[in-house]
C-alpha positions in Angstrom: -50.2 -45.5 -79.1 -48.5 -42.5 -77.7 -45.9 -44.7 -76.7 -42.7 -44.0 -78.4 -41.0 -41.0 -77.0 -37.3 -40.3 -76.2 -35.3 -42.9 -74.7 -33.1 -40.5 -73.2 -31.7 -37.1 -72.6 -29.3 -35.7 -75.8 -25.9 -35.0 -75.2 -25.8 -31.7 -77.4 -27.8 -29.7 -75.2 -25.1 -29.7 -72.7 -22.6 -28.3 -75.5 -25.2 -25.7 -76.9 -25.5 -24.6 -73.3 -21.8 -24.2 -72.6 -21.3 -23.3 -76.1 -24.0 -20.3 -75.4 -22.1 -19.5 -72.1 -18.9 -18.7 -74.3 -20.7 -16.7 -76.5 -22.6 -14.5 -73.6 -18.3 -14.4 -72.4 -17.7 -12.6 -75.8 -20.2 -10.5 -75.7 -19.5 -8.9 -72.0 -15.7 -8.9 -72.9 -16.6 -6.7 -76.4 -18.7 -4.3 -74.2 -16.1 -3.9 -71.9 -13.6 -3.0 -74.5 -16.3 -0.7 -76.1 -16.9 1.5 -72.5 -12.8 1.4 -72.5 -12.5 2.8 -76.0 -15.8 5.0 -75.7 -13.8 6.6 -72.2 -10.7 7.1 -74.2 -12.5 8.9 -76.9 -14.3 11.1 -74.6 -10.7 12.2 -72.8 -9.1 12.9 -76.1 -12.0 15.2 -77.0 -12.0 17.1 -74.4 -8.1 17.7 -75.0 -8.6 18.5 -79.0 -12.4 18.9 -79.3 -14.8 17.3 -80.8 -15.3 16.5 -84.5 -17.1 18.6 -86.6 -19.2 16.5 -88.5 -20.2 14.1 -85.2 -19.6 13.9 -81.7 -17.6 10.6 -80.4 -20.3 9.7 -77.9 -23.3 9.8 -80.2 -20.9 7.6 -82.9 -20.0 5.3 -79.6 -23.6 5.0 -79.5 -24.9 4.0 -82.9 -22.0 1.5 -82.8 -22.8 0.0 -79.8 -26.6 -0.2 -80.7 -25.1 -1.9 -83.8 -23.4 -4.8 -81.8 -26.6 -4.6 -79.3 -28.6 -5.4 -82.4 -26.0 -8.1 -83.8 -25.8 -10.4 -80.4 -29.6 -10.2 -80.3 -29.9 -11.9 -83.2 -27.0 -14.0 -82.5 -28.8 -15.2 -79.5 -32.3 -15.7 -81.4 -30.1 -18.0 -83.8 -28.3 -20.1 -80.8 -31.8 -20.4 -79.6 -32.7 -21.7 -83.3 -30.1 -23.6 -83.1 -31.3 -25.5 -80.2 -34.8 -26.2 -81.0 -33.4 -27.7 -84.9 -31.3 -30.1 -83.0 -33.8 -31.2 -80.7 -36.1 -31.8 -83.3 -33.6 -33.5 -85.2 -32.6 -36.0 -82.3 -36.3 -36.3 -82.1 -36.5 -36.6 -85.7 -33.6 -39.5 -85.5 -35.3 -41.1 -82.8 -38.6 -41.7 -84.8 -37.0 -43.1 -87.4 -34.8 -45.7 -85.0 -38.4 -46.9 -84.2 -40.0 -47.1 -87.7 -36.4 -49.2 -88.2 -37.5 -51.2 -85.3 -40.7 -51.7 -87.4 -38.8 -52.9 -90.3 -36.6 -54.9 -88.8 -40.1 -57.0 -87.5 -41.8 -56.8 -90.6 -38.4 -58.5 -92.3 -38.1 -61.3 -89.6 -38.3 -65.0 -90.7 -41.7 -66.9 -89.5 -40.3 -69.1 -87.3 -38.5 -66.4 -85.9 -41.4 -64.0 -85.7 -43.5 -66.6 -84.3 -41.5 -67.3 -80.9 -42.0 -63.5 -80.7 -45.4 -63.6 -81.0 -46.2 -66.8 -78.8 -44.3 -64.4 -76.1 -46.1 -61.8 -77.3 -49.3 -63.6 -76.5 -48.6 -64.2 -72.9 -47.8 -60.4 -72.3 -51.3 -59.7 -74.1 -53.4 -62.3 -71.7 -51.8 -61.2 -68.6 -52.1 -58.3 -69.3 -55.9 -58.5 -69.7 -56.0 -60.7 -66.6 -54.2 -58.1 -64.4 -56.9 -55.1 -65.9 -59.5 -57.3 -65.0 -58.6 -57.7 -61.8 -57.6 -54.1 -61.2 -61.6 -53.0 -62.8 -63.4 -55.6 -60.6 -65.7 -53.9 -58.5 -65.1 -54.3 -54.7 -67.1 -56.4 -53.3 -66.2 -55.4 -49.5 -64.5 -51.9 -48.5 -61.0 -51.4 -47.6 -61.6 -51.0 -44.2 -63.4 -54.0 -43.7 -60.6 -55.6 -45.5 -57.9 -54.2 -43.2 -60.4 -55.6 -40.1 -60.2 -59.2 -41.6 -57.1 -59.3 -42.0 -56.2 -58.2 -38.6 -58.6 -60.7 -37.0 -58.0 -63.5 -39.5 -56.9 -66.4 -36.8 -59.7 -65.2 -34.6 -62.1 -64.7 -37.1 -63.9 -68.2 -37.6 -64.4 -68.4 -33.6 -65.9 -64.9 -33.4 -68.3 -66.0 -36.4 -69.3 -69.3 -35.0 -69.7 -67.6 -31.4 -72.1 -65.0 -32.9 -73.8 -67.3 -35.0 -74.0 -69.4 -31.3 -75.5 -66.1 -29.5 -77.9 -65.4 -32.3 -79.3 -68.9 -32.4 -79.4 -68.5 -28.4 -81.2 -65.3 -28.5 -83.6 -66.4 -30.9 -84.5 -69.6 -28.5 -84.6 -67.5 -25.5 -86.7 -65.4 -27.2 -89.0 -68.0 -28.2 -89.2 -69.1 -24.8 -89.6 -65.5 -24.2 -92.9 -65.7 -25.8 -93.9 -69.0 -24.8 -93.9 -68.1 -21.6 -95.7 -64.6 -22.0 -98.6 -66.8 -23.6 -99.0 -69.0 -21.5 -99.2 -65.9 -18.5 -101.8 -64.5 -19.9 -103.9 -67.5 -20.7 -103.9 -68.4 -16.8 -104.4 -64.6 -16.0 -107.5 -65.2 -18.5 -108.8 -68.1 -17.0 -108.5 -66.5 -13.9 -110.3 -64.1 -14.5 -113.3 -66.2 -16.1 -113.2 -68.1 -12.9 -113.4 -64.9 -10.9 -116.6 -63.7 -12.8 -118.3 -67.1 -12.5 -117.8 -67.0 -8.5 -118.8 -63.6 -8.9 -122.1 -64.8 -11.1 -122.9 -67.8 -8.7 -122.7 -65.7 -5.4 -125.1 -63.5 -7.1 -127.2 -66.6 -8.2 -127.1 -67.9 -4.5 -128.6 -64.8 -3.3 -131.3 -64.9 -5.9 -131.9 -68.5 -4.7 -131.8 -67.8 -1.5 -134.9 -65.4 -2.0 -136.9 -67.4 -4.2 -136.3 -70.1 -1.7 -138.0 -67.6 0.9 -140.6 -66.6 -1.0 -141.6 -69.8 -2.0 -142.0 -71.3 1.6 -144.2 -68.0 2.6 -146.4 -68.6 -0.5 -146.8 -72.1 0.6 -147.7 -70.9 4.3 -150.2 -68.7 3.2 -151.9 -70.2 0.7 -151.7 -73.5 3.0 -153.7 -71.5 5.6 -156.2 -70.0 3.0 -156.8 -73.4 1.3 -156.4 -75.6 4.9 -154.3 -77.9 2.8 -151.1 -79.7 3.8 -148.0 -77.5 3.4 -145.5 -80.5 4.2 -145.5 -82.3 1.2 -144.6 -78.4 -1.2 -142.4 -77.2 1.6 -140.6 -80.7 1.2 -140.3 -80.2 -2.0 -139.4 -76.6 -2.3 -136.8 -77.4 0.1 -135.3 -80.2 -1.9 -134.9 -78.2 -5.2 -133.5 -75.1 -3.2 -131.0 -77.5 -1.1 -130.0 -79.2 -4.3 -129.5 -76.4 -6.7 -127.6 -74.5 -3.8 -125.1 -77.0 -3.2 -124.0 -77.6 -6.5 -123.8 -73.8 -7.0 -121.7 -73.8 -3.4 -119.5 -76.8 -4.4 -118.8 -75.2 -8.2 -117.7 -71.9 -6.2 -115.4 -74.0 -4.1 -113.9 -75.3 -6.9 -114.0 -72.0 -8.5 -111.9 -70.5 -5.7 -109.0 -73.5 -5.9 -109.0 -73.0 -9.5 -108.4 -69.7 -9.0 -105.4 -70.1 -6.2 -103.9 -72.8 -9.1 -104.0 -70.1 -11.9 -102.6 -67.7 -9.1 -99.8 -69.9 -8.8 -99.4 -71.3 -12.2 -99.3 -67.5 -13.2 -96.6 -66.9 -10.5 -94.5 -69.9 -11.9 -94.7 -68.1 -15.5 -93.5 -64.6 -14.1 -90.4 -66.3 -12.3 -89.1 -68.1 -15.4 -90.2 -65.5 -17.4 -88.1 -63.3 -15.3 -85.2 -65.7 -15.6 -85.4 -66.3 -19.0 -85.6 -62.3 -20.0 -82.1 -61.7 -18.3 -80.8 -64.7 -20.5 -82.1 -62.8 -23.3 -81.0 -59.0 -22.1 -77.2 -60.6 -21.4 -77.4 -63.0 -25.0 -79.1 -59.6 -27.0 -76.4 -57.5 -25.5 -73.6 -60.0 -26.8 -75.1 -59.8 -30.2 -75.3 -56.0 -30.3 -71.8 -55.3 -29.0 -70.6 -58.0 -31.4 -72.0 -56.4 -34.6 -71.5 -52.8 -33.5 -67.7 -53.7 -33.3 -67.8 -55.5 -36.8 -70.0 -53.2 -38.5 -72.3 -56.0 -39.5 -76.3 -56.4 -38.8 -76.0 -60.0 -38.0 -73.5 -63.1 -38.0 -74.6 -64.0 -41.5 -73.7 -60.5 -43.1 -70.0 -61.0 -40.8 -69.8 -64.8 -42.4 -70.2 -63.5 -45.9 -68.4 -60.5 -45.2 -65.1 -63.3 -44.7 -66.1 -65.4 -46.9 -65.6 -62.3 -49.6 -62.2 -61.0 -47.3 -60.7 -65.0 -48.5 -62.3 -64.5 -52.0 -59.9 -61.1 -52.2 -57.1 -62.9 -50.8 -56.8 -65.2 -53.1 -57.3 -62.4 -56.1 -54.5 -60.5 -54.6 -52.7 -64.0 -54.8 -53.9 -64.5 -57.9 -52.7 -60.9 -59.0 -49.6 -61.2 -57.8 -48.6 -64.1 -59.7 -49.9 -62.4 -62.9 -47.4 -59.8 -61.9 -44.4 -62.0 -61.4 -45.5 -64.2 -64.9 -45.6 -61.0 -66.4 -42.3 -59.3 -65.4 -41.0 -62.8 -66.6 -42.5 -62.9 -70.1 -41.9 -58.7 -70.3 -37.8 -59.5 -70.1 -38.4 -62.7 -72.1 -39.4 -60.4 -75.0 -37.1 -58.0 -74.7 -34.5 -60.2 -74.5 -36.0 -61.8 -77.8 -36.0 -58.6 -79.5 -32.3 -57.1 -78.7 -30.9 -60.1 -80.4 -32.2 -58.0 -83.2 -30.4 -54.7 -82.5 -33.2 -53.1 -81.9 -33.2 -49.1 -81.1 -35.7 -49.6 -78.0 -36.7 -53.1 -77.4 -38.4 -52.4 -74.2 -41.4 -50.2 -75.9 -42.8 -53.8 -77.2 -44.0 -54.7 -73.9 -46.6 -51.8 -74.1 -47.4 -52.4 -77.8 -47.8 -56.3 -77.8 -50.8 -56.5 -79.7 -49.4 -54.9 -82.2 -47.0 -57.6 -82.6 -50.0 -60.0 -82.8 -52.0 -58.0 -84.6 -51.1 -56.5 -88.6 -53.7 -53.7 -87.9 -52.5 -52.4 -84.7 -48.9 -52.4 -86.6 -50.3 -50.4 -88.8 -51.6 -47.8 -86.6 -48.5 -47.6 -84.9 -46.3 -47.0 -88.0 -48.9 -44.6 -89.4 -48.7 -42.9 -86.3 -44.8 -42.6 -86.8 -44.7 -41.4 -90.4 -47.0 -38.9 -88.9 -44.8 -37.3 -86.3 -41.6 -38.1 -88.5 -43.2 -35.5 -91.1 -44.2 -33.1 -88.5 -40.4 -33.2 -87.5 -39.2 -32.8 -90.9 -41.7 -29.7 -91.7 -40.6 -28.9 -88.5 -37.2 -29.0 -89.0 -37.4 -26.9 -92.3 -38.7 -24.0 -90.9 -36.3 -23.4 -87.8 -33.6 -23.9 -90.8 -35.2 -21.0 -92.7 -35.5 -19.2 -89.4 -31.8 -19.3 -89.0 -31.2 -18.6 -92.7 -33.3 -15.0 -92.2 -31.5 -14.1 -89.1 -27.9 -14.9 -90.6 -28.3 -12.8 -93.1 -30.3 -9.9 -91.2 -26.5 -10.4 -88.8 -24.1 -10.4 -92.3 -26.4 -7.2 -93.4 -25.5 -5.1 -90.2 -22.0 -6.3 -89.9 -21.2 -5.3 -93.5 -22.7 -1.8 -92.3 -20.0 -1.4 -89.4 -16.5 -0.7 -90.7 -14.5 -3.6 -88.2 -15.2 -5.6 -85.2 -16.8 -8.4 -86.7 -14.9 -11.3 -86.8 -16.1 -12.5 -83.5 -19.7 -12.4 -85.0 -18.3 -14.3 -88.0 -16.9 -16.7 -85.6 -20.6 -17.0 -84.1 -22.1 -17.9 -87.9 -19.8 -20.1 -88.6 -20.1 -22.5 -85.6 -23.9 -21.8 -86.0 -23.3 -23.2 -89.7 -21.0 -26.2 -88.8 -23.4 -27.1 -86.0 -26.7 -27.0 -87.8 -25.1 -28.0 -91.6 -26.8 -24.4 -92.8 -25.1 -21.9 -94.2 
């Protein structure tokens, strides 16, 4: 509620300062005259001798001390007079504010309703502006500045980054597929190689078994004296059939091994091409993310959306300020019609125009301030009276030469209205 303050610097300050300078000039003149009189008295004393009761220098010293004390008291009075006048001016300002409140309370209901309608607009616009100022930022100032700098290009930048990210995902998926296919052919090739190796061993074993069987048939045939042709033919047919199947299988495995190697080589070639594309698009994506200080295109799109929202909020804030200026001026014009001391102060106290409780608080604060000022003025006036009495007592005890001090006291009495 501490918005009611001095409207402008009072003119009396300059007047008091000028008056103080005049007093200082008079004091210097008096000091110069006193020194001249002292020198004249010393010269006379050297020619005629000093008075028996008191030396001239000592008498002049006591007179100078009294004058110095009088000047000091006068300075104190002037300082107190300045403070008193300032307090009076402040008291008048507070009284004028209370008078403005009294005018508001005595306004007709229809006129007060117009003022309150304007005040309501002022309050609403102030609340909207405060809400914007207190709203937490969704993007930093650096991000806002960057978006503002690239405002025309940013939609295309976001589209290109998101397209590159999509292509990067596709290429990575193709690369993973080719890597899987290559590994599958390698696994198939290894199984064929193992099978071929096993068939070779099996053929060797079959040949050994066949040779052993033929030898056994011949030995049994000689020992038992039977015909060995049929057993030999049977063994040969069995061994030949088994060997043929194994040999055919080995030839087929050899062809499959060559086919697998061809597929592996093809997968490697395609994989290298895809890896090259992946590296290029990844570099482009990483550079864009580093340049715009984001992790991905989604984040950049989010920052762009927040920037657009912030721009709208700023435009709304600017419109709010323009409307607030309009209603502030309107409220001031409405109040100035009733000759208010300070109509502008109420644009900061618009709530008090709408809420009686707020107005009571404002009025109470002004009354408290005025009472403190009144008490201060009484204390300052008492200080001036006390100093004035001290000076009067001092000039009474000094024979002559107090007309200038009396002039100062009269001027102070006239200025402060005390005696």
